[in-house]
Backbone as a printed PyTorch tensor [residue, N CA C, xyz], in Angstrom:
tensor([[[-24.6610,   1.5650,  45.5840],
         [-23.4890,   2.3460,  45.3850],
         [-23.7860,   3.5510,  44.6130]],

        [[-24.4190,   3.4400,  43.4300],
         [-24.8000,   4.6360,  42.5950],
         [-26.2870,   4.4780,  42.2640]],

        [[-26.9080,   5.6550,  42.1340],
         [-28.2840,   5.6220,  41.7040],
         [-28.4530,   5.9230,  40.3090]],

        [[-27.6510,   6.8880,  39.7790],
         [-27.7770,   7.3740,  38.3910],
         [-26.5530,   7.2510,  37.5820]],

        [[-25.7680,   6.1710,  37.8560],
         [-24.5320,   6.0110,  37.2130],
         [-24.2850,   4.6010,  37.0220]],

        [[-23.9360,   4.2120,  35.8350],
         [-23.4340,   2.7900,  35.6340],
         [-22.1420,   2.8590,  34.8190]],

        [[-21.3310,   1.8820,  35.0410],
         [-19.9270,   1.8890,  34.5310],
         [-19.7650,   0.6690,  33.5830]],

        [[-19.1990,   0.8890,  32.4710],
         [-18.8290,  -0.1310,  31.5360],
         [-17.3300,   0.0090,  31.3120]],

        [[-16.5970,  -1.0990,  31.1950],
         [-15.1590,  -1.0970,  30.8560],
         [-14.9910,  -1.8400,  29.5650]],

        [[-13.9050,  -1.5760,  28.9090],
         [-13.5760,  -2.1790,  27.5940],
         [-12.2110,  -2.8970,  27.7770]],

        [[-12.1760,  -4.1930,  27.5650],
         [-10.9460,  -4.9190,  27.6130],
         [-10.5030,  -5.3370,  26.2460]],

        [[ -9.3160,  -4.9100,  25.8530],
         [ -8.6960,  -5.1870,  24.5340],
         [ -8.3270,  -6.6230,  24.3810]],

        [[ -8.3010,  -7.0870,  23.1730],
         [ -7.8160,  -8.4520,  22.8060],
         [ -6.4130,  -8.6980,  23.2780]],

        [[ -5.4550,  -7.7480,  23.0900],
         [ -4.0920,  -8.0130,  23.5280],
         [ -4.0990,  -8.1760,  25.1000]],

        [[ -4.8550,  -7.4510,  25.8570],
         [ -4.9530,  -7.5700,  27.3050],
         [ -5.5140,  -8.9230,  27.5830]],

        [[ -6.6440,  -9.3240,  26.9870],
         [ -7.3150, -10.5850,  27.2980],
         [ -6.4310, -11.7920,  26.9630]],

        [[ -5.5640, -11.6110,  25.9590],
         [ -4.7060, -12.7780,  25.5550],
         [ -3.6120, -12.9710,  26.5820]],

        [[ -3.1410, -11.8860,  27.1940],
         [ -1.9320, -12.0440,  28.0780],
         [ -2.4170, -12.2090,  29.5710]],

        [[ -3.5800, -11.7970,  29.9600],
         [ -3.9640, -11.8750,  31.4060],
         [ -4.3740, -13.2850,  31.7290]],

        [[ -3.9580, -13.6740,  32.9230],
         [ -4.4300, -14.9880,  33.4720],
         [ -5.7380, -14.6650,  34.3060]],

        [[ -6.4340, -15.7380,  34.5820],
         [ -7.7020, -15.5750,  35.4190],
         [ -7.3480, -15.0170,  36.7870]],

        [[ -6.1990, -15.4610,  37.3750],
         [ -5.7240, -14.9330,  38.6610],
         [ -5.4900, -13.3920,  38.5850]],

        [[ -4.7750, -13.0060,  37.4970],
         [ -4.5130, -11.5930,  37.3340],
         [ -5.7750, -10.8170,  37.1000]],

        [[ -6.6700, -11.3350,  36.3670],
         [ -7.9680, -10.7100,  36.1370],
         [ -8.7300, -10.5530,  37.4380]],

        [[ -8.6830, -11.5620,  38.2670],
         [ -9.3480, -11.4850,  39.5760],
         [ -8.7670, -10.3430,  40.3840]],

        [[ -7.4580, -10.2530,  40.4500],
         [ -6.7470,  -9.2640,  41.1470],
         [ -7.0440,  -7.8040,  40.6070]],

        [[ -6.9440,  -7.7000,  39.3310],
         [ -7.2060,  -6.4200,  38.7050],
         [ -8.6520,  -5.9340,  38.9610]],

        [[ -9.6020,  -6.9100,  38.7870],
         [-11.0220,  -6.5980,  38.9540],
         [-11.3960,  -6.2410,  40.3590]],

        [[-10.6570,  -6.8420,  41.3350],
         [-10.8700,  -6.5850,  42.7370],
         [-10.6550,  -5.1050,  43.0510]],

        [[ -9.7040,  -4.4960,  42.3610],
         [ -9.4480,  -3.0790,  42.5420],
         [-10.6350,  -2.2920,  42.0980]],

        [[-11.2790,  -2.5410,  40.9590],
         [-12.4550,  -1.8930,  40.4970],
         [-13.5190,  -2.0830,  41.5260]],

        [[-13.7560,  -3.2910,  41.9470],
         [-14.8770,  -3.6510,  42.8610],
         [-14.7590,  -2.8540,  44.2150]],

        [[-13.5440,  -2.5370,  44.6140],
         [-13.3240,  -1.8390,  45.8350],
         [-13.8670,  -0.3650,  45.8070]],

        [[-13.7010,   0.2220,  44.5240],
         [-14.0110,   1.6220,  44.3460],
         [-15.2280,   1.9640,  43.4900]],

        [[-15.5220,   0.9960,  42.5510],
         [-16.5340,   1.2890,  41.5630],
         [-17.3790,   0.0450,  41.3250]],

        [[-18.6200,   0.2200,  40.9370],
         [-19.4570,  -0.9320,  40.5910],
         [-19.4890,  -1.0040,  39.0810]],

        [[-18.8300,  -2.0050,  38.5320],
         [-18.7940,  -2.2540,  37.0470],
         [-20.0500,  -2.9730,  36.6770]],

        [[-20.9230,  -2.4290,  35.8040],
         [-22.1260,  -3.0590,  35.3530],
         [-22.0000,  -3.8720,  34.1170]],

        [[-21.0490,  -3.4630,  33.2520],
         [-20.9490,  -4.0860,  31.9730],
         [-19.4320,  -4.0760,  31.5520]],

        [[-19.0910,  -5.0920,  30.8330],
         [-17.7420,  -5.1720,  30.2620],
         [-17.8340,  -5.5890,  28.7700]],

        [[-17.0810,  -4.8650,  27.9240],
         [-16.9660,  -5.1670,  26.5360],
         [-15.6510,  -5.9660,  26.4030]],

        [[-15.7340,  -7.1710,  25.8710],
         [-14.6070,  -8.0550,  25.7440],
         [-14.2510,  -8.1400,  24.2500]],

        [[-13.1250,  -7.6690,  23.9110],
         [-12.7170,  -7.6240,  22.4950],
         [-12.2340,  -8.9330,  22.0190]],

        [[-12.7630,  -9.4600,  20.8660],
         [-12.3220, -10.7120,  20.3410],
         [-11.1310, -10.5360,  19.3470]],

        [[-11.0690,  -9.3130,  18.7230],
         [-10.0260,  -9.1190,  17.7050],
         [ -9.5390,  -7.7160,  17.6610]],

        [[ -8.1780,  -7.5730,  17.5180],
         [ -7.5350,  -6.3020,  17.3700],
         [ -6.1890,  -6.5790,  16.6900]],

        [[ -5.9780,  -6.0060,  15.5260],
         [ -4.6390,  -6.2260,  14.8700],
         [ -4.3460,  -7.6870,  14.6740]],

        [[ -3.2510,  -8.1560,  15.3130],
         [ -2.8210,  -9.5260,  15.1490],
         [ -3.3510, -10.4020,  16.2770]],

        [[ -4.1200,  -9.8390,  17.1700],
         [ -4.6550, -10.5630,  18.3540],
         [ -6.0720, -11.0520,  18.1220]],

        [[ -6.2760, -12.3210,  18.2380],
         [ -7.5940, -12.9310,  18.3160],
         [ -7.6230, -13.7080,  19.6330]],

        [[ -8.6880, -13.5090,  20.4480],
         [ -8.7830, -14.2680,  21.6770],
         [ -9.4200, -15.6140,  21.3480]],

        [[ -8.7250, -16.7320,  21.7340],
         [ -9.2570, -18.0490,  21.5220],
         [-10.5420, -18.2480,  22.2700]],

        [[-11.4350, -19.0570,  21.6950],
         [-12.8320, -19.2730,  22.1460],
         [-12.7320, -19.8080,  23.6090]],

        [[-11.8850, -20.7460,  23.9140],
         [-11.8280, -21.3550,  25.2120],
         [-11.5330, -20.2650,  26.2680]],

        [[-10.5970, -19.4250,  25.9680],
         [-10.2230, -18.3490,  26.9440],
         [-11.3460, -17.3560,  27.0700]],

        [[-11.9050, -16.9960,  25.9670],
         [-13.0280, -16.0410,  25.9750],
         [-14.1670, -16.5750,  26.8270]],

        [[-14.4660, -17.8520,  26.6870],
         [-15.5660, -18.4790,  27.5150],
         [-15.2720, -18.4120,  28.9730]],

        [[-14.0040, -18.6730,  29.3750],
         [-13.5930, -18.5070,  30.7940],
         [-13.7560, -17.1090,  31.2620]],

        [[-13.3840, -16.1470,  30.4260],
         [-13.5580, -14.7140,  30.8930],
         [-14.9800, -14.3390,  30.9430]],

        [[-15.7900, -14.7500,  30.0820],
         [-17.2820, -14.4950,  30.1090],
         [-17.8010, -15.0720,  31.4400]],

        [[-17.4490, -16.3030,  31.7360],
         [-17.9220, -16.9590,  32.9320],
         [-17.4700, -16.1600,  34.2650]],

        [[-16.1920, -15.7180,  34.2350],
         [-15.7110, -14.9590,  35.3350],
         [-16.5990, -13.7660,  35.5860]],

        [[-16.8220, -12.9470,  34.5240],
         [-17.6550, -11.7980,  34.7480],
         [-19.1180, -12.1010,  35.0120]],

        [[-19.6870, -13.0930,  34.4410],
         [-21.0410, -13.4970,  34.7600],
         [-21.2300, -13.8770,  36.2020]],

        [[-20.1980, -14.5350,  36.8160],
         [-20.2880, -14.8920,  38.1930],
         [-20.2010, -13.5820,  39.0920]],

        [[-19.6440, -12.5790,  38.5610],
         [-19.5360, -11.3060,  39.2640],
         [-20.8200, -10.4570,  39.0900]],

        [[-21.7370, -10.9440,  38.2710],
         [-22.9790, -10.1850,  37.9930],
         [-22.7600,  -9.0790,  36.9970]],

        [[-21.7040,  -9.1910,  36.1920],
         [-21.3990,  -8.1180,  35.2070],
         [-21.8670,  -8.5880,  33.8100]],

        [[-22.5940,  -7.7470,  33.1300],
         [-23.0600,  -8.0380,  31.7970],
         [-21.8500,  -8.0780,  30.8270]],

        [[-21.8070,  -9.0500,  29.9510],
         [-20.7410,  -9.1170,  28.9990],
         [-21.2430,  -8.8040,  27.5680]],

        [[-20.5420,  -8.0020,  26.9220],
         [-20.8440,  -7.7130,  25.4360],
         [-19.4350,  -7.7490,  24.6720]],

        [[-19.5340,  -7.4830,  23.3970],
         [-18.3200,  -7.6800,  22.6320],
         [-18.0160,  -6.5060,  21.8850]],

        [[-16.7150,  -6.3020,  21.6290],
         [-16.1530,  -5.2440,  20.8250],
         [-15.1540,  -5.8200,  19.8450]],

        [[-15.1240,  -5.2330,  18.7010],
         [-14.1480,  -5.6510,  17.5970],
         [-13.4720,  -4.3200,  17.1830]],

        [[-12.1100,  -4.4010,  17.1450],
         [-11.3550,  -3.3100,  16.5550],
         [-10.9520,  -3.7530,  15.1610]],

        [[-11.4200,  -3.1300,  14.1490],
         [-11.2180,  -3.5290,  12.7590],
         [ -9.8720,  -3.0950,  12.2490]],

        [[ -8.8170,  -3.5870,  12.8980],
         [ -7.4700,  -3.4610,  12.3950],
         [ -6.9140,  -4.7790,  12.0870]],

        [[ -5.9050,  -4.8350,  11.2020],
         [ -5.3250,  -6.1110,  10.7490],
         [ -3.8380,  -6.0520,  10.7360]],

        [[ -3.1790,  -7.1560,  10.9580],
         [ -1.7310,  -7.1800,  10.9420],
         [ -1.3340,  -8.3820,  10.1090]],

        [[ -1.1440,  -8.1460,   8.8520],
         [ -0.8330,  -9.2390,   7.8850],
         [  0.4800,  -8.8820,   7.2550]],

        [[  1.2810,  -9.8840,   6.8950],
         [  2.4670,  -9.6320,   6.2250],
         [  2.3500,  -9.3410,   4.6820]],

        [[  3.2370,  -8.7530,   4.1260],
         [  3.3400,  -8.6460,   2.6620],
         [  2.4780,  -7.5590,   1.9810]],

        [[  2.1290,  -7.8750,   0.7920],
         [  1.3900,  -6.9140,  -0.0710],
         [  0.0330,  -6.5100,   0.4440]],

        [[ -0.5960,  -7.3180,   1.2550],
         [ -1.8950,  -6.9910,   1.7210],
         [ -1.8990,  -5.8350,   2.6800]],

        [[ -0.7590,  -5.6080,   3.3140],
         [ -0.7430,  -4.5230,   4.3550],
         [ -0.2210,  -3.2550,   3.8860]],

        [[  0.7190,  -3.2090,   2.9060],
         [  1.4980,  -2.0460,   2.5820],
         [  0.5570,  -0.8160,   2.1390]],

        [[ -0.5820,  -1.0950,   1.6870],
         [ -1.5140,   0.0350,   1.3390],
         [ -2.4520,   0.4580,   2.4360]],

        [[ -2.3550,  -0.2960,   3.5920],
         [ -3.3090,   0.0640,   4.7330],
         [ -2.9410,   1.2580,   5.4670]],

        [[ -1.7290,   1.6730,   5.3590],
         [ -1.1910,   2.9180,   5.9620],
         [ -1.4470,   3.0330,   7.3950]],

        [[ -2.1210,   4.1130,   7.8340],
         [ -2.2530,   4.4500,   9.2420],
         [ -3.1650,   3.4250,   9.9460]],

        [[ -2.7210,   2.9280,  11.0340],
         [ -3.4480,   2.0000,  12.0080],
         [ -3.7760,   0.6740,  11.3080]],

        [[ -3.3830,   0.3720,  10.1350],
         [ -3.6590,  -0.8760,   9.3900],
         [ -5.1390,  -1.2950,   9.5310]],

        [[ -6.0110,  -0.3440,   9.1190],
         [ -7.4130,  -0.6360,   9.1090],
         [ -7.6090,  -1.5820,   7.8720]],

        [[ -8.7600,  -2.2110,   7.8380],
         [ -9.0650,  -3.1690,   6.7740],
         [ -9.2490,  -2.3660,   5.4470]],

        [[ -8.9250,  -3.0560,   4.3560],
         [ -9.2320,  -2.6970,   3.0210],
         [-10.5880,  -3.3630,   2.7330]],

        [[-11.5910,  -2.6380,   2.4190],
         [-12.8840,  -3.1780,   2.1660],
         [-13.1320,  -3.5350,   0.6040]],

        [[-12.0560,  -3.3700,  -0.1750],
         [-12.0970,  -3.7470,  -1.5270],
         [-11.4990,  -5.1480,  -1.7470]],

        [[-10.6110,  -5.5650,  -0.8650],
         [ -9.8180,  -6.7780,  -0.9200],
         [-10.6880,  -7.9510,  -0.4220]],

        [[-10.8630,  -8.9350,  -1.2950],
         [-11.7130, -10.0410,  -0.9150],
         [-11.1300, -10.8580,   0.3160]],

        [[ -9.8330, -11.0400,   0.3500],
         [ -9.1960, -11.7330,   1.3710],
         [ -9.4340, -11.1090,   2.7260]],

        [[ -9.2730,  -9.7980,   2.7470],
         [ -9.5180,  -9.0780,   3.9550],
         [-10.9800,  -8.9940,   4.3890]],

        [[-11.8780,  -8.8500,   3.3620],
         [-13.2780,  -8.8160,   3.6800],
         [-13.7040, -10.2130,   4.2970]],

        [[-13.1870, -11.2920,   3.7240],
         [-13.4660, -12.6350,   4.2530],
         [-12.9370, -12.7900,   5.5980]],

        [[-11.6940, -12.1990,   5.8990],
         [-11.1790, -12.3100,   7.2810],
         [-12.0820, -11.5540,   8.2510]],

        [[-12.5610, -10.3960,   7.8790],
         [-13.4340,  -9.6340,   8.7250],
         [-14.7570, -10.3720,   8.9760]],

        [[-15.2280, -11.0420,   7.9760],
         [-16.3950, -11.8690,   8.0840],
         [-16.2550, -12.9150,   9.0990]],

        [[-15.0540, -13.6510,   9.0480],
         [-14.7340, -14.7090,  10.0610],
         [-14.7590, -14.1540,  11.4440]],

        [[-14.1170, -12.9840,  11.6220],
         [-14.0720, -12.3900,  12.9520],
         [-15.4610, -12.0500,  13.4370]],

        [[-16.3100, -11.4480,  12.5950],
         [-17.6380, -11.0510,  13.0720],
         [-18.4370, -12.3700,  13.3420]],

        [[-18.3710, -13.3550,  12.5120],
         [-19.1320, -14.5700,  12.7370],
         [-18.7050, -15.2600,  13.9760]],

        [[-17.3910, -15.3300,  14.2990],
         [-16.9130, -15.9390,  15.5730],
         [-17.4310, -15.1100,  16.7400]],

        [[-17.3320, -13.7560,  16.6610],
         [-17.7820, -12.9530,  17.7390],
         [-19.2920, -13.1060,  17.9960]],

        [[-20.0580, -13.1670,  16.9370],
         [-21.4960, -13.2730,  17.0410],
         [-21.9250, -14.5880,  17.5920]],

        [[-21.1020, -15.6320,  17.4280],
         [-21.3310, -16.9150,  18.0210],
         [-21.2530, -16.9060,  19.5690]],

        [[-20.6340, -15.8790,  20.1380],
         [-20.4120, -15.8470,  21.5810],
         [-21.2470, -14.7600,  22.2730]],

        [[-21.6180, -13.6870,  21.5290],
         [-22.2720, -12.5880,  22.1480],
         [-23.5730, -12.1940,  21.3820]],

        [[-24.5560, -11.6050,  22.1350],
         [-25.7580, -11.1210,  21.5130],
         [-25.6220,  -9.6470,  21.0780]],

        [[-24.6130,  -8.9600,  21.6720],
         [-24.3810,  -7.5890,  21.3520],
         [-22.9520,  -7.3720,  20.9820]],

        [[-22.7460,  -6.7190,  19.8050],
         [-21.3890,  -6.4890,  19.3170],
         [-21.2240,  -4.9900,  19.0060]],

        [[-20.1760,  -4.3720,  19.4310],
         [-19.9090,  -3.0010,  18.9420],
         [-18.6160,  -2.9490,  18.1940]],

        [[-18.5870,  -2.0570,  17.2820],
         [-17.3500,  -1.8820,  16.5200],
         [-16.6040,  -0.7280,  17.0930]],

        [[-15.3930,  -0.9170,  17.4000],
         [-14.5000,   0.1670,  17.9510],
         [-14.4410,   1.2850,  16.9270]],

        [[-14.0150,   2.4190,  17.3810],
         [-13.9490,   3.5890,  16.4630],
         [-12.9120,   3.5000,  15.3840]],

        [[-12.3140,   2.3620,  15.2280],
         [-11.3590,   2.0950,  14.0830],
         [-12.1670,   1.4940,  12.8360]],

        [[-13.3950,   1.5390,  12.8850],
         [-14.2600,   1.1150,  11.7780],
         [-14.2270,   2.1590,  10.6610]],

        [[-13.0940,   2.3480,  10.0700],
         [-12.8340,   3.1860,   8.9040],
         [-11.7720,   2.5490,   8.0880]],

        [[-11.3780,   3.2130,   6.9960],
         [-10.2490,   2.6820,   6.2200],
         [ -9.4130,   3.8450,   5.8730]],

        [[ -8.0770,   3.5080,   5.7660],
         [ -7.1290,   4.4840,   5.3020],
         [ -6.3650,   3.8390,   4.1250]],

        [[ -7.0210,   2.8440,   3.5450],
         [ -6.3250,   2.0450,   2.5060],
         [ -6.0740,   3.0170,   1.2960]],

        [[ -4.9860,   2.7600,   0.6330],
         [ -4.5930,   3.5140,  -0.5900],
         [ -4.2880,   2.5990,  -1.7200]],

        [[ -4.8770,   1.4130,  -1.7160],
         [ -4.7060,   0.4650,  -2.8400],
         [ -5.3270,   1.1090,  -4.1000]],

        [[ -4.9240,   0.7100,  -5.2570],
         [ -5.5820,   1.2940,  -6.5310],
         [ -7.0990,   1.1080,  -6.6080]],

        [[ -7.6070,  -0.0440,  -6.1300],
         [ -9.0450,  -0.2950,  -6.2640],
         [ -9.7790,   0.6450,  -5.2900]],

        [[ -9.2690,   0.8580,  -4.1080],
         [ -9.9500,   1.8150,  -3.1470],
         [ -9.9170,   3.2630,  -3.6760]],

        [[ -8.8020,   3.6470,  -4.2470],
         [ -8.7010,   4.9700,  -4.8090],
         [ -9.6420,   5.1290,  -6.0080]],

        [[ -9.7420,   4.1120,  -6.7840],
         [-10.6700,   4.1570,  -7.9500],
         [-12.1200,   4.2380,  -7.4380]],

        [[-12.5280,   3.4440,  -6.4600],
         [-13.8400,   3.4560,  -5.9120],
         [-14.2040,   4.7950,  -5.2750]],

        [[-13.1930,   5.4140,  -4.6480],
         [-13.4650,   6.6670,  -3.9740],
         [-13.7690,   7.7570,  -5.0390]],

        [[-13.0960,   7.6970,  -6.1480],
         [-13.3900,   8.7500,  -7.1910],
         [-13.0310,  10.0750,  -6.6930]],

        [[-13.9260,  11.0450,  -6.9160],
         [-13.7050,  12.4660,  -6.5200],
         [-14.1510,  12.7920,  -5.0610]],

        [[-14.5710,  11.7550,  -4.3490],
         [-15.0400,  12.0350,  -2.9700],
         [-13.8820,  12.3850,  -2.0220]],

        [[-14.1170,  13.1480,  -1.0310],
         [-13.0730,  13.4710,  -0.0820],
         [-12.8030,  12.2570,   0.8440]]])
């Protein structure tokens, strides 16, 4: 189909959580008709969405049967109630000073690494936290 072009697609955790394998087959058939997908990034976490292991394994198998390489993506946003979130401001990125949130991110990364050899971090790998500890650690830096 192509000599000098390969195509990768990125499937978000909210999409993967709501799509059935039948719907995935239908959606992917559209791509296959017009494009050859070589690789797919399957997101395990975004905000409040975590894709359960059983569902992720089914999706990985689906793409492997199609000859599509699977890799992983993580969007480092969090959706937690209460005091942990109010300082996270825009996009609810993680606070890297808060031990609870750092441990949660560690859980996400360990889960993801248990399923994939390659992991990419979505471009939300930043923080907009304005908690007192982050402000203090930032000091005079912009």
